[in-house]
C-alpha positions as CSV (number, residue, x, y, z in Angstrom):
1,M,25.6,50.4,-5.2
2,T,23.4,53.4,-6.2
3,R,20.7,54.8,-4.0
4,S,18.0,53.2,-6.1
5,Q,19.7,49.8,-6.0
6,C,20.0,50.1,-2.2
7,V,16.3,50.7,-1.9
8,L,15.5,47.8,-4.2
9,F,17.8,45.6,-2.1
10,I,16.1,46.6,1.1
11,I,12.6,45.9,-0.3
12,A,13.6,42.5,-1.7
13,L,15.3,41.5,1.6
14,F,12.2,42.3,3.7
15,S,9.7,40.9,1.2
16,L,11.0,37.3,1.5
17,P,8.2,34.9,2.4
18,V,8.0,33.5,5.9
19,Q,7.0,30.0,6.9
20,A,3.2,29.8,6.7
21,G,1.1,28.7,9.6
22,S,-2.6,28.0,9.9
23,V,-5.8,28.3,12.1
24,E,-7.9,25.2,12.5
25,F,-11.7,25.4,12.0
26,A,-14.4,22.8,12.5
27,G,-17.8,22.6,10.8
28,W,-20.6,20.7,12.5
29,I,-23.0,19.0,10.0
30,P,-26.0,17.3,11.6
31,W,-27.7,14.4,9.8
32,D,-31.0,16.1,9.9
33,F,-29.6,19.0,7.9
34,L,-28.0,16.8,5.3
35,T,-31.2,14.6,5.1
36,T,-33.4,17.6,4.4
37,E,-31.1,19.0,1.8
38,I,-30.7,15.8,-0.2
39,K,-34.5,15.0,0.0
40,K,-35.2,18.4,-1.5
41,K,-33.7,17.3,-4.8
42,E,-35.2,15.1,-7.5
43,F,-32.7,13.0,-9.2
44,F,-32.1,12.1,-12.8
45,V,-29.5,9.6,-13.9
46,Q,-28.7,8.2,-17.3
47,E,-26.8,5.3,-18.7
48,I,-25.9,4.5,-22.3
49,Q,-24.7,1.1,-23.5
50,A,-23.3,0.6,-27.0
51,S,-24.1,-3.1,-27.1
52,V,-25.8,-5.7,-24.8
53,R,-26.3,-9.4,-25.7
54,L,-29.5,-11.1,-24.5
55,N,-30.0,-14.9,-24.1
56,L,-33.6,-15.8,-25.0
57,G,-33.0,-19.6,-25.4
58,E,-32.3,-20.3,-29.0
59,I,-32.6,-16.6,-29.9
60,K,-29.8,-14.4,-28.8
61,P,-30.4,-10.9,-30.0
62,E,-27.8,-8.1,-29.7
63,L,-29.2,-4.9,-28.4
64,K,-27.6,-1.8,-30.0
65,S,-27.7,1.7,-28.6
66,V,-29.4,1.0,-25.2
67,D,-30.3,4.1,-23.4
68,M,-31.7,4.0,-19.8
69,D,-32.8,6.9,-17.7
70,L,-34.0,6.9,-14.2
71,S,-35.8,9.9,-12.5
72,G,-37.3,10.0,-9.1
73,A,-37.3,11.4,-5.6
74,I,-36.0,10.3,-2.3
75,E,-38.7,9.6,0.2
76,N,-36.6,8.7,3.2
77,L,-33.0,8.8,4.4
78,E,-31.8,7.3,7.6
79,F,-28.2,7.9,8.9
80,S,-26.3,6.1,11.5
81,D,-22.7,6.5,12.5
82,R,-21.6,4.0,9.9
83,S,-24.3,3.7,7.2
84,L,-27.0,5.4,5.2
85,H,-30.2,3.8,4.2
86,L,-32.2,5.3,1.3
87,D,-35.8,4.7,0.1
88,A,-36.8,6.3,-3.2
89,T,-39.5,6.1,-5.9
90,G,-38.7,6.5,-9.5
91,A,-39.6,5.9,-13.1
92,V,-37.4,4.1,-15.6
93,N,-37.3,4.2,-19.4
94,L,-35.3,1.8,-21.5
95,H,-34.8,2.8,-25.1
96,L,-33.5,0.0,-27.3
97,G,-32.3,1.5,-30.6
98,E,-32.3,-1.7,-32.5
99,M,-32.1,-5.5,-31.9
100,L,-30.0,-7.5,-34.3
101,V,-30.6,-11.2,-34.9
102,D,-27.9,-12.9,-36.9
103,Q,-27.6,-16.6,-36.2
104,L,-28.5,-20.2,-37.3
105,L,-31.6,-21.8,-36.0
106,I,-32.3,-25.5,-36.2
107,R,-35.8,-26.6,-37.2
108,D,-37.6,-29.9,-37.8
109,F,-39.7,-30.0,-40.9
110,G,-41.6,-33.3,-41.6
111,G,-39.0,-35.3,-39.8
112,N,-36.1,-33.5,-41.5
113,T,-33.7,-31.3,-39.5
114,I,-32.7,-28.1,-41.3
115,Q,-30.7,-25.1,-40.4
116,V,-32.3,-21.7,-41.0
117,R,-30.1,-18.6,-41.2
118,I,-31.8,-15.6,-39.6
119,R,-30.7,-12.1,-40.3
120,A,-33.0,-9.4,-39.1
121,M,-33.2,-6.0,-37.4
122,C,-36.0,-5.3,-34.9
123,G,-37.0,-2.1,-33.2
124,P,-36.7,0.5,-32.0
125,V,-38.4,-0.5,-28.7
126,T,-39.2,1.4,-25.5
127,I,-39.7,-0.3,-22.2
128,S,-41.4,1.9,-19.6
129,I,-41.6,1.4,-15.8
130,P,-43.6,4.3,-14.5
131,S,-43.3,3.3,-10.8
132,L,-40.2,1.8,-9.2
133,R,-39.3,1.5,-5.6
134,I,-35.6,1.6,-4.7
135,D,-34.0,0.4,-1.5
136,A,-30.3,1.2,-1.1
137,L,-27.7,0.8,1.7
138,F,-24.5,2.9,1.7
139,S,-21.6,2.5,4.1
140,L,-19.6,5.3,5.7
141,K,-16.0,4.1,6.2
142,S,-12.9,5.8,7.3
143,E,-10.8,4.4,4.5
144,N,-13.1,6.1,2.1
145,K,-13.1,9.4,4.0
146,Y,-16.6,8.7,5.2
147,L,-18.1,9.3,1.7
148,P,-21.2,7.2,1.1
149,T,-20.4,4.0,-0.8
150,L,-23.1,1.8,-2.2
151,Q,-23.2,-1.6,-0.5
152,D,-26.5,-3.0,-1.7
153,L,-29.4,-2.0,-3.9
154,N,-32.8,-3.6,-4.5
155,Y,-35.8,-2.5,-6.4
156,Q,-39.4,-3.5,-6.8
157,I,-41.7,-3.2,-9.8
158,P,-45.4,-3.4,-9.1
159,I,-47.6,-5.8,-11.0
160,D,-48.5,-4.5,-14.4
161,G,-45.8,-1.8,-13.9
162,W,-43.9,-2.8,-17.1
163,S,-44.9,-1.9,-20.6
164,V,-43.3,-2.5,-24.0
165,T,-44.0,-0.8,-27.3
166,P,-44.9,-3.1,-30.2
167,I,-42.0,-4.9,-31.9
168,R,-41.5,-4.8,-35.7
169,C,-38.7,-6.7,-37.5
170,S,-37.4,-6.5,-41.0
171,G,-35.5,-9.1,-43.0
172,L,-37.4,-12.1,-41.5
173,S,-39.2,-14.7,-43.6
174,G,-40.8,-17.9,-42.9
175,I,-40.5,-17.9,-39.1
176,G,-40.6,-14.1,-38.8
177,E,-43.8,-14.0,-36.9
178,E,-42.4,-16.6,-34.4
179,I,-39.3,-14.4,-33.8
180,E,-41.4,-11.3,-33.2
181,T,-43.6,-13.2,-30.8
182,T,-40.6,-14.6,-28.9
183,L,-39.0,-11.2,-28.6
184,S,-42.2,-9.5,-27.6
185,L,-43.0,-12.0,-24.8
186,A,-39.4,-12.0,-23.5
187,L,-39.2,-8.2,-23.3
188,K,-42.5,-8.1,-21.4
189,N,-40.9,-10.1,-18.6
190,P,-39.2,-7.7,-16.0
191,A,-36.9,-10.6,-14.9
192,L,-35.1,-10.4,-18.2
193,F,-33.6,-7.0,-17.3
194,S,-33.6,-7.3,-13.5
195,S,-29.8,-7.8,-13.2
196,L,-29.1,-5.3,-16.0
197,I,-31.1,-2.5,-14.4
198,K,-29.5,-3.2,-11.0
199,D,-26.0,-3.1,-12.5
200,W,-26.8,0.1,-14.4
201,V,-28.6,1.9,-11.6
202,S,-26.2,1.1,-8.8
203,P,-23.2,3.1,-9.9
204,L,-25.4,5.9,-11.1
205,L,-27.2,6.3,-7.8
206,D,-23.8,5.9,-6.0
207,E,-22.4,8.8,-8.0
208,W,-25.5,10.9,-7.6
209,I,-25.4,10.6,-3.8
210,R,-21.8,11.6,-3.7
211,Q,-22.6,14.7,-5.8
212,Q,-25.2,15.7,-3.2
213,W,-22.7,15.1,-0.4
214,L,-21.1,18.0,1.5
215,S,-18.1,19.6,0.0
216,V,-16.0,22.5,1.3
217,N,-14.7,25.3,-1.0
218,S,-13.1,28.7,-0.7
219,S,-13.1,31.6,-3.1
220,E,-9.6,30.6,-4.1
221,G,-10.6,27.1,-4.9
222,Q,-10.9,23.7,-3.2
223,W,-9.6,23.4,0.3
224,S,-7.0,20.7,0.2
225,D,-6.7,19.6,3.8
226,I,-10.3,18.8,4.6
227,R,-10.8,15.8,6.9
228,I,-13.9,14.3,8.6
229,D,-14.0,12.9,12.1
230,S,-15.7,9.6,12.7
231,P,-19.5,10.3,12.4
232,N,-21.8,9.8,15.4
233,Q,-25.5,9.3,15.7
234,K,-26.2,13.0,15.4
235,G,-23.9,14.0,12.6
236,F,-20.2,14.6,11.8
237,I,-17.4,17.1,12.1
238,V,-15.5,18.6,9.1
239,R,-12.1,19.9,10.0
240,G,-9.7,22.0,8.0
241,T,-7.3,24.9,8.3
242,I,-7.2,28.5,7.1
243,P,-3.7,29.5,6.0
244,L,-1.7,32.3,7.7
245,T,1.1,34.4,6.4
246,S,2.7,34.1,9.9
247,P,4.2,30.8,11.3
248,D,1.5,30.5,14.0
249,E,-0.2,27.2,14.4
250,I,-3.6,27.5,16.2
251,S,-5.5,24.3,16.9
252,L,-9.1,23.9,18.2
253,P,-9.5,22.9,21.9
254,D,-9.9,19.2,22.6
255,N,-13.4,19.6,23.9
256,I,-14.8,20.8,20.5
257,E,-16.8,17.6,20.1
258,E,-18.8,18.4,23.2
259,L,-20.3,21.4,21.5
260,M,-21.4,19.6,18.3
261,N,-25.0,19.0,19.2
262,S,-26.9,21.9,17.5
263,Q,-29.8,21.2,15.1
264,S,-28.3,23.5,12.5
265,P,-24.9,23.4,10.7
266,R,-22.2,25.7,12.1
267,L,-18.6,26.7,11.7
268,Y,-16.4,27.0,14.8
269,L,-13.2,28.9,15.4
270,S,-11.5,29.3,18.8
271,Q,-11.4,32.8,20.2
272,I,-7.6,32.8,19.9
273,G,-7.7,31.4,16.4
274,Y,-10.2,34.1,15.3
275,Q,-8.0,36.9,16.7
276,T,-4.9,35.3,15.2
277,L,-6.6,35.2,11.8
278,I,-7.6,38.8,12.0
279,Q,-4.2,39.9,13.3
280,D,-2.5,38.0,10.5
281,R,-4.6,39.7,7.8
282,M,-4.1,43.1,9.5
283,R,-0.4,42.7,9.4
284,V,-0.7,42.6,5.7
285,L,-2.3,46.0,5.9
286,F,0.6,47.5,7.8
287,P,3.6,47.4,5.5
288,R,7.0,46.4,6.8
289,L,8.5,49.0,4.4
290,Y,7.2,52.4,3.5
291,D,8.9,55.0,1.3
292,L,8.6,58.2,3.3
293,R,8.8,60.2,0.2
294,E,5.2,59.1,-0.5
295,N,4.2,61.3,2.4
296,D,3.2,64.8,1.2
297,S,4.7,66.7,4.2
298,F,8.0,64.9,4.0
299,R,8.3,65.3,0.3
300,K,7.8,69.0,0.6
301,L,10.3,69.1,3.3
302,L,12.9,67.4,1.1
303,G,12.4,70.1,-1.5
304,S,12.9,73.1,0.8
305,R,16.1,74.0,2.5
306,V,14.4,76.8,4.3
307,M,11.9,74.4,5.9
308,Q,14.6,72.0,6.7
309,Y,16.6,74.7,8.5
310,L,13.5,75.5,10.6
311,V,12.1,72.1,11.5
312,W,14.8,69.4,10.6
313,P,18.2,70.9,10.3
314,D,20.1,67.6,9.9
315,L,18.1,66.9,6.8
316,R,20.2,69.4,4.9
317,K,23.0,66.8,4.6
318,F,20.8,65.0,2.0
319,N,19.6,66.0,-1.4
320,S,15.9,65.7,-2.6
321,A,16.6,62.3,-4.4
322,T,17.9,60.5,-1.3
323,P,15.6,57.6,-0.3
324,F,14.2,57.4,3.1
325,V,12.4,54.1,4.0
326,L,10.4,53.3,7.2
327,K,11.3,49.7,8.1
328,N,9.3,48.0,10.8
329,E,11.0,45.0,12.4
330,P,8.6,42.0,11.8
331,Q,9.7,40.1,14.8
332,S,8.9,43.0,17.1
333,L,5.4,43.7,15.8
334,L,2.7,42.9,18.3
335,L,-0.9,43.3,17.3
336,S,-3.9,42.8,19.6
337,L,-7.6,43.1,19.1
338,K,-10.1,44.3,21.7
339,E,-13.9,44.3,21.4
340,E,-15.5,47.5,22.7
341,E,-19.1,48.8,22.8
342,S,-18.4,50.9,19.7
343,G,-16.7,48.0,17.8
344,W,-13.2,46.5,17.6
345,K,-10.0,48.3,18.2
346,A,-6.6,47.2,17.2
347,S,-3.3,48.1,18.9
348,L,-0.1,47.7,17.1
349,S,3.3,48.1,18.7
350,G,6.8,47.4,17.6
351,R,10.2,48.8,16.7
352,G,11.6,50.1,13.4
353,S,14.0,52.4,11.8
354,L,14.2,55.1,9.1
355,L,16.7,53.9,6.5
356,T,18.6,56.1,4.2
357,V,21.6,55.8,1.9
358,I,25.0,57.4,2.5
359,G,28.0,56.7,0.2
360,G,26.0,54.0,-1.6
361,S,25.3,52.0,1.5
362,P,22.1,51.8,3.6
363,I,22.2,53.0,7.2
364,D,19.8,53.4,10.1
365,Y,19.2,57.1,10.2
366,I,16.6,57.0,13.0
367,V,15.5,54.1,15.2
368,Y,12.1,54.2,17.0
369,S,9.6,52.3,19.0
370,M,6.0,53.0,18.1
371,S,2.4,52.4,19.3
372,V,-0.6,52.6,16.9
373,A,-4.3,52.5,17.9
374,V,-6.9,52.1,15.1
375,P,-10.6,51.3,15.1
376,V,-11.6,48.2,13.1
377,K,-15.0,47.4,11.5
378,M,-15.7,43.7,10.8
379,E,-18.6,42.1,8.9
380,L,-19.5,38.9,7.0
381,T,-20.0,39.6,3.3
382,S,-20.8,36.9,0.8
383,G,-19.4,34.3,3.2
384,D,-16.1,36.2,3.6
385,L,-15.0,38.1,6.7
386,S,-14.4,41.7,5.6
387,F,-12.8,44.3,7.8
388,S,-11.6,47.9,7.4
389,T,-9.6,50.3,9.5
390,G,-10.6,53.8,10.4
391,K,-8.3,56.7,11.3
392,A,-5.2,55.6,13.2
393,A,-3.4,57.5,15.9
394,A,0.4,56.8,16.4
395,S,3.0,57.8,18.9
396,F,6.7,56.9,19.0
397,V,10.0,57.3,20.9
398,W,13.0,57.9,18.7
399,S,16.8,58.4,18.5
400,F,19.3,58.7,15.8
401,G,20.8,55.4,14.7
402,Y,23.9,54.3,16.6
403,F,26.4,54.5,13.8
404,Y,24.9,57.6,12.2
405,Q,25.1,59.4,15.5
406,L,28.6,58.1,16.1
407,I,29.9,59.3,12.7
408,Y,27.9,62.4,11.9
409,K,26.9,63.7,15.4
410,P,23.6,65.2,14.3
411,G,21.5,67.8,16.2
412,N,18.8,66.3,18.3
413,R,15.8,67.9,16.6
414,I,13.3,66.4,14.2
415,P,9.6,67.0,13.6
416,Q,8.1,64.1,15.6
417,T,4.6,65.0,14.5
418,L,5.6,64.4,10.9
419,L,6.8,60.9,11.5
420,A,3.8,60.1,13.8
421,D,1.5,61.4,11.1
422,A,3.2,59.2,8.4
423,L,2.9,56.1,10.6
424,S,-0.8,56.9,11.3
425,K,-1.6,57.3,7.6
426,I,-0.1,54.0,6.5
427,C,-2.4,52.2,9.0
428,S,-5.5,54.3,8.3
429,D,-8.4,53.5,5.9
430,K,-7.3,50.1,4.9
431,K,-9.5,47.2,3.7
432,E,-8.9,43.5,3.7
433,K,-10.8,40.2,3.9
434,V,-10.4,36.7,5.2
435,S,-11.6,33.9,2.9
436,L,-13.6,31.5,5.0
437,P,-14.7,28.0,4.1
438,Q,-17.8,27.8,1.9
439,F,-20.0,24.7,2.1
440,R,-21.8,23.1,-0.8
441,A,-24.4,20.3,-0.9
442,G,-25.5,19.3,-4.3
443,D,-25.9,22.4,-6.4
444,R,-26.4,24.8,-3.5
445,D,-23.8,27.0,-1.8
446,Y,-24.2,27.8,1.9
447,M,-22.9,31.1,3.1
448,L,-21.7,31.9,6.6
449,S,-23.7,34.3,8.7
450,N,-24.5,35.4,12.3
451,L,-20.9,35.9,13.5
452,R,-21.0,35.7,17.3
453,S,-19.0,34.8,20.4
454,E,-19.9,31.7,22.4
455,G,-17.6,31.1,25.3
456,Q,-14.2,30.2,24.1
457,F,-15.5,29.9,20.5
458,I,-16.5,32.1,17.6
459,T,-19.4,30.6,15.7
460,M,-21.1,31.2,12.4
461,D,-24.2,29.6,10.9
462,L,-24.5,28.0,7.5
463,I,-27.5,29.4,5.6
């Protein structure tokens, strides 16, 4: 195995994915908030039917290209733990593209019964309802994930609240005027379309309410594990998890429900969950493997035998193409966060080794334990938690690797400051972000803001 192949093997080995864990979050959504947001929006729904058959006694016209639109505004929403009651006002327009009459009518002429074949096309016709009151009841059931599901809908049309444009028919003869009069009178009767309008409006309103309902998204896409606790009289709790690269599983405390009483929507993380989340993302910033030849000071040292003689004599055993890789042991890394007056500070400790290649095989050249301290700045930006590290300071205790020391008996002198500086630089001036849940109601996105600590929780407001 060549030196380059050894390095690639080391990188591949320590780049294998670990079992992913998660941090649980909870969002508190009060009914008052959702009521206000839904009431802000005017609604417009539309239904198109290719064909509808009407029964007007002996005349049974077929309506072609029926277009109904309903626009309006919600006046009142009342939530309970299991239902939603809605009052709305609206306007309805029914556009009948054409009415086809093609049938036999039986008539009595002077004591004789005859059959008259009627073929005619009438229309177009527009029916307008400028004022309509809607009363709807929705259920919130666990088997439907507490999404509102329409249970009943009723509407009221005020007196003289129904108008029909004049009807004109072609192809009629003899009893044409009678047919036009029959159709005109029938279409002026709201009861004729009562069940049709209800059947059309119900699924449209049901779908519209669902579109205004709360959804949870992240910048990477839809969160797949969202669940809702059983609603109460004040609102409901949305739960989900934020994925980790580590195997940690952090749940919310059992008493989270006791805190869900604010008038505004909020996101909750436990203090330990928040720190675990930041620690997880910061571990991504601190690489497990680092090619020491990327460090300017070490690269210059590899290219100068004189400098090696003066500061690192044992390095003269190797040529300038020899790989040297700092490898941190993942299982030994401990990362802690501490909030100070000047901001946050992270402390990283762990063990590692400096790997090299001798005779085509990797070997621990140096083993060490390290400690790194670095300032961290955190802020909410566009709903995501962004953080960056400042200048790190590292210290370490080292020795030559056991087998290397046993075989090659090296001199006990290396430039500690060079390795400490390399460890510091790979932890300094890094940037990362945590994608947090983003909430949407209707067509509006709500960002998280006002990050703060409240007892055993970290909270953020939805604005």
